[in-house]
C-alpha positions as CSV (number, residue, x, y, z in Angstrom):
1,M,107.3,155.9,174.2
2,R,104.2,154.0,174.8
3,K,102.8,155.5,171.8
4,V,105.8,154.5,169.8
5,L,105.8,151.0,171.3
6,K,102.1,150.8,170.7
7,G,102.6,152.1,167.1
8,N,105.5,149.6,166.7
9,R,103.3,146.7,168.0
10,Q,100.5,147.8,165.8
11,S,102.9,147.9,162.9
12,K,104.2,144.5,163.8
13,N,100.7,143.2,164.2
14,E,99.8,144.6,160.8
15,Y,103.0,143.3,159.3
16,F,102.3,139.9,160.8
17,A,98.7,140.0,159.7
18,T,99.7,141.0,156.2
19,K,102.4,138.4,156.3
20,I,99.8,135.7,157.3
21,T,97.4,137.0,154.7
22,T,100.0,137.0,152.1
23,Q,101.1,133.5,153.1
24,K,97.5,132.3,153.0
25,Q,97.1,133.9,149.5
26,I,100.3,132.2,148.4
27,D,99.1,128.9,149.9
28,M,95.8,129.3,148.2
29,L,97.5,130.2,144.9
30,S,99.7,127.2,145.3
31,A,96.7,125.0,146.0
32,R,94.9,126.5,142.9
33,E,98.0,126.0,140.8
34,K,98.1,122.3,141.9
35,I,94.4,121.9,141.1
36,I,94.9,123.6,137.7
37,E,98.0,121.4,137.0
38,T,95.9,118.3,138.0
39,Q,93.1,119.5,135.8
40,M,95.5,120.1,132.9
41,K,97.0,116.6,133.3
42,S,93.4,115.2,133.3
43,I,92.6,117.3,130.2
44,D,95.8,116.2,128.5
45,A,95.0,112.6,129.3
46,F,91.5,113.1,127.9
47,I,92.8,114.7,124.7
48,D,95.3,111.8,124.3
49,E,92.4,109.3,124.8
50,V,90.3,111.2,122.2
51,N,93.2,111.3,119.8
52,R,93.7,107.5,120.2
53,T,90.0,107.0,119.7
54,I,90.0,109.2,116.5
55,T,93.1,107.3,115.2
56,A,91.5,103.9,115.9
57,T,88.3,105.0,114.2
58,E,90.1,106.4,111.2
59,T,92.0,103.1,111.0
60,K,88.8,101.1,111.1
61,I,87.2,103.3,108.5
62,K,90.3,102.8,106.2
63,E,90.1,99.1,106.8
64,E,86.4,99.0,105.9
65,L,87.0,101.0,102.8
66,A,89.8,98.7,101.8
67,V,87.5,95.7,102.4
68,K,84.8,97.3,100.3
69,N,87.2,98.0,97.5
70,V,88.4,94.4,97.7
71,I,84.8,93.1,97.6
72,A,84.0,95.4,94.6
73,A,87.1,94.1,92.8
74,Q,86.1,90.5,93.6
75,K,82.6,91.2,92.2
76,K,84.1,92.6,89.0
77,A,86.4,89.6,88.7
78,F,83.5,87.2,89.3
79,K,81.4,89.0,86.7
80,A,84.3,88.8,84.2
81,Q,84.8,85.2,85.1
82,Q,81.1,84.5,84.6
83,Q,81.2,86.3,81.2
84,L,84.2,84.2,80.3
85,V,82.4,81.0,81.2
86,D,79.4,82.1,79.3
87,A,81.5,82.9,76.2
88,E,83.2,79.5,76.5
89,Q,79.9,77.7,76.8
90,E,78.6,79.6,73.8
91,L,81.7,78.8,71.8
92,Q,81.4,75.1,72.8
93,S,77.7,75.2,71.8
94,T,78.7,76.8,68.5
95,K,81.3,74.1,67.9
96,V,78.8,71.3,68.7
97,I,76.4,72.9,66.2
98,Q,79.1,73.2,63.6
99,E,80.2,69.6,64.1
100,A,76.6,68.5,63.7
101,E,76.2,70.5,60.6
102,K,79.5,69.2,59.3
103,A,78.5,65.6,60.0
104,E,75.1,66.3,58.3
105,K,76.8,67.8,55.2
106,T,79.4,65.0,55.1
107,A,76.6,62.4,55.2
108,A,74.7,64.4,52.5
109,A,77.9,64.6,50.4
110,K,78.4,60.8,50.7
111,E,74.8,60.3,49.6
112,C,75.3,62.6,46.6
113,K,78.6,60.8,45.8
114,K,76.7,57.4,45.9
115,E,74.0,58.9,43.6
116,V,76.7,60.3,41.2
117,D,78.5,57.0,41.2
118,K,75.2,55.2,40.5
119,M,74.3,57.6,37.7
120,T,77.8,57.3,36.3
121,A,77.4,53.5,36.3
122,E,74.0,53.9,34.6
123,V,75.4,56.3,32.0
124,K,78.3,53.9,31.4
125,S,75.9,51.0,31.1
126,A,73.7,53.1,28.7
127,T,76.8,54.1,26.7
128,E,77.7,50.4,26.4
129,Q,74.2,49.5,25.3
130,L,74.2,52.4,22.9
131,K,77.5,51.2,21.4
132,G,76.1,47.7,21.1
133,V,72.9,49.1,19.4
134,T,75.0,51.3,17.2
135,K,77.2,48.4,16.2
136,A,74.1,46.3,15.6
137,L,72.6,49.1,13.6
138,D,75.8,49.5,11.6
139,T,75.8,45.8,11.0
140,T,72.2,45.9,10.0
141,K,72.6,48.9,7.7
142,G,75.4,47.1,5.9
143,T,73.3,44.1,5.2
144,D,70.3,46.2,4.2
145,Q,72.5,48.1,1.7
146,K,73.9,44.8,0.4
147,E,70.4,43.6,-0.2
148,I,69.4,46.8,-1.9
149,L,72.5,46.5,-4.1
150,T,71.9,42.9,-4.9
151,K,68.3,43.4,-5.9
């Protein structure tokens, strides 16, 4: 019986040692599981932070691209506005030149009209003188012929 009791005790001791070892392993696995869960939470938090950073960076990049596009559009608009101003100035300059030429030609036309009027008056005067001379000549011819006839 001693042998049996000793065997039973040994079995109980082994069972108890196995139970303790198993409990320690379970405790260690539980501790590892907690550590892994904590690490997973930390990794998840890190991933979330990285995703937020990526999102913020993408947003900033989009904003910068939008600003660059706006600036490019404003530059185009400014160039177009400058071309419009240049065209308006050129048009105004052309108008001023045309007005000056018109005034010059109008003055020349007035001078020509004065000359024509002066020449017309001279021609009229010459025509009147010619009429007077023709009349005088006609009168003189008539008297000359009378003298010829009377002689």
